[in-house]
C-alpha positions in Angstrom: 4.2 -30.0 16.5 4.7 -30.7 12.8 1.6 -28.7 11.9 2.9 -25.8 14.1 6.2 -25.9 12.3 4.5 -25.9 9.0 2.4 -22.9 9.9 5.4 -21.0 11.2 7.4 -21.8 8.1 4.6 -20.7 5.9 4.2 -17.4 7.9 7.9 -16.7 7.5 7.7 -17.5 3.8 4.7 -15.2 3.2 6.3 -12.4 5.2 9.5 -12.7 3.1 7.6 -12.6 -0.1 5.7 -9.5 1.1 9.0 -7.8 2.0 10.4 -8.7 -1.4 7.4 -7.1 -3.1 7.7 -4.0 -1.0 11.5 -3.8 -1.7 11.0 -4.2 -5.5 8.2 -1.7 -5.6 10.2 0.8 -3.5 13.3 0.5 -5.7 11.0 1.0 -8.8 9.4 4.0 -7.1 6.0 2.4 -7.4 4.8 2.1 -3.8 2.0 4.0 -2.2 0.5 4.6 1.2 2.1 6.4 4.2 4.8 3.8 4.7 5.5 3.5 1.0 6.0 7.3 0.6 8.2 7.3 3.7 10.3 4.4 2.4 10.8 5.9 -1.1 12.1 9.1 0.6 14.4 7.1 2.9 15.8 5.1 -0.1 16.4 8.3 -2.1 18.0 9.9 0.9 20.4 7.0 1.4 21.4 7.2 -2.2 22.0 11.0 -2.1 20.4 11.5 -5.6 23.0 9.2 -7.2 21.9 7.2 -10.2 23.6 4.0 -8.9 22.0 2.4 -5.8 24.4 2.5 -2.9 23.9 0.4 0.2 27.4 -0.7 1.1 28.8 -0.3 4.6 31.4 2.1 3.4 28.6 4.6 2.6 26.0 3.7 5.2 27.0 1.7 8.3 23.6 0.4 9.2 22.1 -0.9 6.0 23.7 -3.4 3.7 20.8 -4.0 1.3 17.4 -2.7 0.4 15.9 -5.4 2.5 17.7 -4.1 5.5 16.2 -0.7 4.9 12.7 -2.2 4.5 13.2 -4.2 7.7 14.1 -1.0 9.5 11.2 1.0 7.9 8.7 -1.8 8.6 9.4 -2.2 12.3 7.2 -5.2 12.7 8.2 -7.0 9.5 7.8 -10.4 11.2 4.0 -9.9 11.3 3.0 -8.3 8.0 -0.7 -8.5 7.3 -1.5 -8.9 3.6 -4.7 -7.1 2.8 -6.4 -7.1 -0.6 -5.5 -3.4 -0.9 -1.9 -3.4 0.5 0.3 -4.5 3.4 0.0 -3.5 7.0 3.3 -3.8 8.9 2.1 -2.5 12.2 1.4 -6.0 13.3 -0.9 -6.8 16.2 -0.9 -3.1 17.4 -2.9 -2.0 14.3 -6.3 -0.7 15.5 -8.0 -1.2 12.1 -8.8 -4.9 11.9 -9.9 -6.3 8.5 -10.2 -2.8 7.1 -13.2 -2.9 4.9 -12.8 0.9 4.3 -9.2 1.1 2.9 -9.2 4.9 2.9 -8.4 4.7 6.6 -5.0 3.1 5.8 -3.9 5.7 3.2 -1.7 7.9 5.4 -0.7 5.3 8.0 3.1 5.2 8.1 3.0 1.4 8.3 0.8 0.9 5.2 2.3 -0.1 1.8 0.5 -0.7 -1.5 2.4 -2.1 -4.5 1.6 -2.6 -8.1 0.3 -6.1 -7.1 -2.6 -4.2 -5.4 -3.4 -1.9 -8.3 -6.3 -4.1 -9.7 -8.1 -3.8 -6.3 -7.6 0.0 -6.2 -8.8 0.4 -9.8 -11.9 -1.6 -8.9 -12.5 0.5 -5.8 -12.2 3.7 -7.9 -14.6 2.5 -10.6 -17.1 1.2 -8.0 -17.1 4.5 -6.1 -17.5 6.5 -9.2 -20.4 4.4 -10.4 -22.2 4.5 -7.0 -21.7 8.3 -6.7 -23.2 8.7 -10.2 -26.2 6.6 -9.1 -26.7 8.7 -6.0 -26.4 12.0 -8.1 -29.0 10.7 -10.5 -31.6 10.3 -7.7 -34.2 13.0 -6.9 -32.8 15.5 -4.5 -34.9 14.3 -1.5 -33.6 10.8 -2.0 -30.1 12.0 -2.2 -30.3 13.4 1.3 -30.8 9.8 2.7 -27.5 8.8 1.1 -25.2 11.7 2.2 -23.3 9.7 4.8 -22.8 6.8 2.4 -21.8 9.3 -0.4 -19.1 10.8 2.0 -17.7 7.3 2.6 -17.6 6.7 -1.2 -15.9 10.0 -1.8 -13.3 9.2 0.9 -12.5 5.8 -0.8 -12.5 7.5 -4.3 -10.0 10.0 -3.1 -7.8 7.3 -1.6 -8.1 5.1 -4.8 -7.3 8.0 -7.1 -4.2 8.9 -5.1 -2.9 5.3 -4.9 -3.7 4.5 -8.5 -1.9 7.6 -9.7 1.1 6.7 -7.5 1.3 3.1 -8.6 0.8 3.8 -12.3 4.1 5.8 -12.5 6.0 4.5 -15.4 3.3 2.0 -16.3 1.7 1.9 -19.8 -1.7 3.6 -19.9 -3.0 0.8 -22.2 -3.7 -1.3 -19.2 -7.2 0.2 -18.9 -6.4 2.8 -16.3 -8.7 5.7 -15.9 
């Protein structure tokens, strides 16, 4: 029973850290993915274009903090899955298990990538570009054998380019970004 309590506490702790990361990234406007884009729009809509962030009950009866907004936007926030490339908040109902191909998560409305995930997306981008260059350097008859693989690389490159661009908003370019 002590081990079970420890595991449940740790799960709650990790979920809270993940929500904190998503909240901070959303407030900074540096969150990507379908859920991230939706959350940024929701936060901007709540603030009505004001410079000062407003969450008080006198302005919005349902949300008292950015965390309340994130809890609403991430319907299953008690079961956030931390992936190397982002957060999945769909919980057990997510059909993509252990997503090795992160481009499938890009438009999911329960997917969030934060600056914490930027190194992974940069590595994906560089890796895809390098492999595509190698395929392009092959003789034409050899390239035909790799067309399906090349399409998968192009999908991941598109996703990586989109997420890297979104997450690098306001970040110095001296960080080695392409």
